[in-house]
C-alpha angles and dihedrals in degrees: 000000000000126000125209122196127173115224124190142167128210120272114271088239128019112236114239119233095257090055090050091047091050092048090050089054088054090051090054101047110030124098121202111235106167142015126191143161113246099183142352142179135177139174139172123202103229092219092055114146122219145263099045130200104231124205127186125199132178140188128189140193133184131213141175127228115246091252089051092230097109134046125200126208110196115191124186115201127192129189121190128182124197131170111269096243099041139114092191115145095210122062121239089216122033132174130167132172137172119212130188125208115195119205132190110235128196112255095236097053113120114211141153139212095265092052091047091051092049090048091050091047094051112023096025093052090047092051095044101042094088090055089050091050091051092047092052095046093047095045093046090053091050090049093051097251103132125207100012108153125170111228120252115271116258118213092226087062089064090067098043098093139256117316093022114168140205117206123205125186105198145136108240110247095038124102121249125246120293125214120221111244127216117290114252122211 
């Protein structure tokens, strides 16, 4: 059976209330218009032992177009897989991809770099996570690693700080844990 545990560390800098308020305004008024992959890389060491301990990290940054009509959330994701009982520096399985989400922004919206970065870290990650999951699943299948599925994104992870990670101890090809739902009468 696989176990999934979310790990996080505090944000490098705590956002002040005005940054949070400005980012919230962005959440309310932007409209996503485009998503694309900017870069990707993957490898699998052919002598990889299984099961692997998988870790996922992400980093995000926000920016505004020169005409201030579009905002970009760029999120860089990394997945590494190492044998459970290993002190190896290099991962046996490695995937990374950078995705961009482009949003239309009202002309009159006042924002700043900190708010854009907070927006990218929270909303951008939330919007781009499904693309990351699809990338990992597709690349894993092409690399001959069956059943590798990135867990669903949890909203509380959006507020856990840059470089936050989820760790999954699993044997590829086995389903992840299932939660029991409410009983229906």
